[in-house]
C-alpha positions as CSV (number, residue, x, y, z in Angstrom):
1,M,92.6,98.5,99.9
2,E,93.1,96.9,103.2
3,F,96.6,96.6,104.2
4,A,96.5,97.8,108.0
5,S,96.7,94.6,109.6
6,D,96.1,90.8,109.1
7,N,93.7,91.6,112.1
8,T,91.3,93.1,110.0
9,A,90.4,90.2,107.8
10,G,87.4,88.3,108.7
11,L,86.7,84.5,109.4
12,S,87.4,81.8,106.9
13,A,84.6,80.0,105.7
14,E,85.2,76.7,107.4
15,V,85.5,78.6,110.8
16,S,82.3,80.7,110.3
17,E,80.6,77.4,109.7
18,A,81.7,75.5,112.6
19,L,81.2,78.6,114.8
20,L,77.5,78.8,113.7
21,T,77.0,74.9,114.1
22,E,78.6,75.0,117.7
23,G,76.7,78.1,118.7
24,A,73.2,76.6,117.9
25,R,73.9,73.9,120.2
26,F,73.9,73.2,124.2
27,G,77.2,71.9,125.7
28,P,79.0,71.7,129.1
29,A,80.5,75.0,130.0
30,Y,84.2,75.9,131.1
31,G,85.9,73.5,128.6
32,G,84.0,70.2,129.7
33,D,82.6,69.6,126.1
34,Q,84.0,67.2,123.8
35,V,85.1,69.5,120.9
36,T,87.6,71.2,123.7
37,R,88.4,67.5,125.1
38,D,89.4,66.6,121.8
39,L,91.9,69.7,121.2
40,D,95.0,67.7,122.9
41,R,94.5,64.8,120.4
42,L,94.1,67.1,117.5
43,F,97.0,69.2,118.3
44,S,99.0,66.1,119.3
45,D,98.3,64.6,115.8
46,L,99.3,67.8,114.1
47,F,102.6,68.6,116.0
48,E,103.4,64.5,115.9
49,T,103.9,64.4,119.6
50,E,101.9,64.6,122.8
51,V,101.0,67.9,123.6
52,R,98.3,69.8,125.7
53,A,96.2,72.3,124.0
54,F,94.3,75.4,125.6
55,P,92.0,77.6,123.8
56,V,92.4,81.3,124.4
57,S,90.8,84.6,123.3
58,S,93.8,86.6,122.5
59,G,97.4,86.6,121.6
60,T,98.3,88.8,124.8
61,A,96.5,86.2,126.9
62,A,98.3,83.5,125.3
63,N,101.6,84.9,125.8
64,G,100.9,85.6,129.4
65,L,99.4,82.5,130.4
66,A,102.3,80.4,128.6
67,L,105.1,82.4,130.1
68,A,103.6,82.3,133.6
69,C,103.7,78.6,133.2
70,V,107.2,78.2,132.1
71,S,108.9,81.1,134.2
72,V,109.6,81.4,137.9
73,P,108.0,84.6,139.6
74,H,110.3,87.5,140.6
75,T,113.0,86.6,137.8
76,Q,113.6,87.7,134.2
77,I,112.1,86.8,130.9
78,L,114.3,87.6,128.0
79,C,113.0,88.6,124.7
80,A,114.1,90.7,121.8
81,Q,114.0,94.6,122.0
82,G,110.8,95.8,120.4
83,A,109.1,92.3,120.5
84,H,105.3,92.6,120.7
85,L,105.2,91.2,124.2
86,A,107.4,94.2,125.5
87,T,106.1,96.7,123.6
88,D,102.4,96.4,122.7
89,E,100.7,94.2,125.4
90,A,101.0,96.9,128.0
91,T,103.0,95.1,130.7
92,G,100.3,92.2,130.4
93,P,103.1,89.4,130.7
94,E,104.6,91.3,133.5
95,A,101.4,91.1,135.3
96,F,100.7,87.4,134.3
97,T,104.3,86.4,135.5
98,A,105.3,88.9,138.2
99,C,108.7,88.8,136.0
100,R,110.5,91.5,134.6
101,L,110.9,91.8,130.9
102,T,114.4,92.2,129.5
103,E,114.9,93.2,126.0
104,L,118.0,92.0,124.0
105,P,119.9,93.6,121.2
106,N,118.9,92.2,117.8
107,V,118.6,92.8,114.3
108,G,115.1,92.9,112.5
109,G,113.9,91.2,115.8
110,L,116.3,88.4,115.5
111,I,118.5,87.7,118.5
112,D,121.3,85.2,118.0
113,A,122.8,82.5,120.2
114,A,126.1,84.2,120.8
115,G,124.5,87.2,121.9
116,L,122.2,85.3,124.0
117,E,125.1,83.2,125.7
118,A,126.7,86.7,126.3
119,K,123.7,87.8,128.2
120,L,123.4,84.8,130.1
121,G,127.2,84.6,131.1
122,Q,126.7,87.7,133.1
123,H,123.9,86.2,135.6
124,A,125.2,85.2,138.5
125,R,122.4,83.8,141.2
126,P,122.9,85.1,144.5
127,P,119.8,86.4,146.4
128,H,120.6,90.1,145.1
129,S,120.6,89.3,141.4
130,L,117.7,89.2,139.0
131,F,118.3,85.9,136.8
132,P,116.3,84.8,133.9
133,T,114.1,81.7,133.8
134,A,112.3,82.0,130.5
135,L,113.2,83.2,127.1
136,S,110.5,84.2,124.2
137,V,111.2,84.3,120.5
138,T,108.8,85.7,117.9
139,Q,108.5,83.6,114.8
140,A,107.9,85.6,112.4
141,T,109.2,88.6,113.8
142,E,107.6,92.1,114.3
143,T,109.7,93.0,111.0
144,G,108.2,89.9,109.3
145,Q,111.6,88.2,109.2
146,L,112.2,84.5,110.1
147,Y,114.3,82.7,112.5
148,P,116.2,79.8,110.4
149,L,115.6,76.4,112.0
150,E,119.3,76.0,112.7
151,R,119.5,79.4,114.4
152,L,116.5,78.5,116.8
153,R,118.2,75.4,117.7
154,G,121.2,77.3,118.7
155,I,119.1,79.6,120.7
156,S,117.4,76.7,122.4
157,R,120.9,75.0,123.1
158,A,122.2,78.2,124.8
159,A,119.0,78.6,126.7
160,R,118.5,75.2,128.1
161,G,122.2,75.2,129.1
162,H,121.4,77.9,131.4
163,G,118.1,76.4,132.6
164,L,115.8,78.7,130.9
165,K,112.6,77.6,129.3
166,L,111.8,78.4,125.5
167,H,108.5,80.0,124.5
168,M,107.6,81.0,121.1
169,D,104.9,84.0,120.3
170,G,103.7,82.2,116.9
171,A,101.1,85.1,116.1
172,R,102.3,84.5,112.7
173,F,103.5,80.9,113.2
174,A,101.4,79.7,110.0
175,N,103.4,82.5,107.6
176,A,106.6,81.4,109.1
177,L,106.0,77.7,108.5
178,A,104.5,78.2,105.2
179,R,107.7,80.2,104.1
180,L,110.2,77.6,105.7
181,K,108.3,74.7,104.2
182,A,108.5,73.2,107.8
183,T,106.3,70.8,109.4
184,P,104.7,72.1,112.7
185,A,106.9,69.8,114.6
186,E,110.0,71.1,112.7
187,G,109.0,74.6,113.6
188,A,108.4,74.2,117.2
189,W,109.3,71.3,119.5
190,K,112.2,70.0,117.5
191,V,114.0,73.0,117.6
192,G,113.7,73.0,121.6
193,V,110.3,75.0,122.1
194,D,108.7,74.3,125.5
195,V,105.5,76.2,124.7
196,L,104.0,78.0,121.8
197,S,101.4,80.7,121.4
198,F,99.6,79.6,118.5
199,G,98.1,82.2,116.4
200,A,94.8,81.8,114.6
201,S,93.3,85.1,114.8
202,K,95.4,86.6,112.0
203,N,94.8,83.9,109.6
204,G,91.3,83.3,109.6
205,A,89.5,82.7,113.2
206,A,88.6,84.6,116.3
207,A,90.6,82.6,118.7
208,D,94.1,81.5,119.5
209,A,95.8,78.7,121.7
210,V,98.8,77.7,124.1
211,I,100.4,74.5,123.1
212,F,102.6,72.8,125.7
213,F,105.4,70.6,124.7
214,D,106.6,70.6,128.4
215,L,103.6,68.7,130.0
216,K,104.5,69.4,133.2
217,A,104.2,73.1,132.5
218,A,101.0,72.4,131.2
219,E,99.7,71.4,134.9
220,R,99.8,75.0,135.8
221,F,97.6,76.2,133.0
222,E,94.1,76.0,134.2
223,R,94.9,77.4,137.8
224,T,96.8,80.1,136.3
225,A,94.0,80.9,133.6
226,K,91.6,81.0,136.4
227,R,93.3,83.5,138.6
228,F,93.4,85.7,135.6
229,G,89.8,85.8,134.6
230,H,90.3,83.3,131.4
231,T,88.4,80.5,132.2
232,L,85.9,81.1,129.7
233,C,82.4,79.9,130.1
234,K,81.8,79.0,126.2
235,T,85.3,77.4,125.7
236,R,83.7,75.2,123.2
237,L,83.0,78.1,120.7
238,L,86.9,79.0,120.6
239,S,87.7,75.2,120.6
240,A,85.4,74.7,117.4
241,Q,87.3,77.2,115.7
242,L,90.5,76.0,116.2
243,A,89.4,72.5,115.0
244,A,87.9,73.7,111.9
245,H,91.0,76.3,111.5
246,V,93.6,73.3,111.3
247,H,91.4,70.7,109.5
248,D,93.1,69.6,106.4
249,G,95.9,72.0,106.3
250,R,93.8,74.8,105.4
251,W,95.4,76.9,107.9
252,L,98.9,76.8,106.1
253,R,97.2,77.4,102.6
254,R,95.6,80.6,104.1
255,A,99.0,81.7,105.0
256,E,100.5,80.9,101.6
257,N,98.1,83.1,100.1
258,A,98.8,86.0,102.4
259,N,102.9,85.4,101.8
260,A,102.3,85.1,98.1
261,R,100.2,88.5,97.8
262,A,103.2,90.0,100.0
263,Q,105.9,88.8,97.4
264,E,103.8,90.3,94.6
265,L,103.6,93.8,96.3
266,A,107.2,93.8,97.3
267,A,108.3,93.0,93.6
268,G,106.0,95.7,92.4
269,L,107.0,98.4,94.9
270,A,110.9,97.5,94.1
271,G,110.3,99.0,90.7
272,V,108.7,102.3,92.0
273,E,110.8,105.3,92.4
274,G,110.8,106.8,95.9
275,M,109.6,103.6,97.5
276,T,112.3,101.7,99.6
277,L,112.0,98.3,101.3
278,L,113.5,98.2,104.4
279,Y,113.5,94.6,105.4
280,P,113.5,91.2,103.4
281,V,110.0,90.2,102.9
282,E,109.8,86.9,104.3
283,T,106.3,86.5,105.4
284,N,103.3,88.8,104.9
285,M,104.6,92.1,106.1
286,L,106.5,95.1,104.3
287,F,107.9,98.1,105.6
288,V,108.3,100.5,103.1
289,R,109.9,103.9,103.2
290,M,108.1,106.6,101.3
291,S,107.7,110.4,101.4
292,L,104.6,112.1,103.1
293,S,103.2,113.2,99.8
294,A,103.4,109.5,98.6
295,E,101.5,108.2,101.8
296,A,98.8,111.1,101.5
297,A,98.1,110.0,97.7
298,L,97.9,106.3,98.5
299,R,95.4,107.0,101.2
300,A,93.3,109.3,98.9
301,R,93.1,106.2,96.7
302,G,91.7,104.1,99.5
303,A,94.6,102.2,100.8
304,R,94.6,101.6,104.8
305,F,97.9,100.9,106.6
306,F,100.0,101.9,109.4
307,V,102.9,104.4,109.6
308,L,105.8,105.1,111.6
309,P,106.6,108.8,111.2
310,S,109.8,110.3,110.6
311,D,111.2,113.9,110.9
312,D,112.5,114.3,107.4
313,G,109.6,114.5,105.2
314,H,109.4,110.8,105.0
315,V,107.4,108.0,106.6
316,T,107.6,104.1,107.1
317,A,104.7,102.4,106.3
318,R,103.6,98.7,107.4
319,L,101.5,96.9,104.8
320,V,100.4,93.7,105.8
321,T,98.5,91.2,103.5
322,N,96.2,88.5,104.7
323,F,94.6,85.3,103.8
324,Q,91.8,87.1,101.9
325,T,94.1,89.6,100.0
326,S,93.6,89.3,96.3
327,P,95.9,89.9,93.2
328,D,93.7,92.5,92.2
329,E,94.0,94.4,95.4
330,V,97.6,94.2,95.2
331,G,97.6,95.3,91.5
332,R,95.2,98.5,92.7
333,L,97.7,99.3,95.4
334,L,100.8,99.1,93.1
335,D,98.8,101.3,90.5
336,A,98.3,103.8,93.1
337,A,101.8,103.6,94.2
338,R,103.0,104.2,90.8
339,D,100.7,107.3,90.3
340,A,101.9,108.8,93.6
341,A,105.6,108.3,92.4
């Protein structure tokens, strides 16, 4: 029973096929191939506006390179306290950007326009001050919660009013869109996003992308990527995956499966004594408070998940569904949870 992370799932069938097909061919190196050149058109069609799209090998690279292109060195980049780029990327974004990450108070990873406006109002711009030039939001957040589109528009207006560019860490962008019933355009540039880290690795691929809606900022990408060792020799193998990943809307259907299994799991756990859901379940992540004995019992039955320990005999378990999670797997975990209770 695999609930440790959506990173542990494999490749979707269509991505596997595309990788094998492209991998058997010869082709120009360093992004000179046709499949990579076609990504701009492919993602422009997907987002209903002209974009520049660049394949990358990881979410950390996507975030660092995206932010490096929309920030000014030796300034601040604002993000939510506890955001993945601040806590789990080992100062990677700071290395890419030569900026300081400043974490903002939030609830469940969600910052609000009023709090952002108050923070931005504190910054003067004499030579001695460290002022912000970019803001990063995560959709969905590290607790699996979602920014409503109107809230994102408010954040974007506040940021733009102070001259900040808006980056979105979209590691689970597909899960967010599937829940919001929004189009890619509605979830990104129509709410003011300048650059998106487009996650595919958690949803059936082994590649991610950086999508620029600010075409001027995109001009900095290739040189920045080269400086940080991310000009990949066989770029086409990543590009082929991305093209197959988004073809015919299958990427959203995979995210819908992950979300649906999370809802089934949440509904089942709500009726189990001693299991407490800590956040609303809006995408494919659940945070469940349980006793140490219940954790041990679930692991003894073969369940895999991460925990945050507590000092009162309980843990917070993070359970993550993925595009391959089946109703049967959810059912077996629920049976184990009932037995553990």
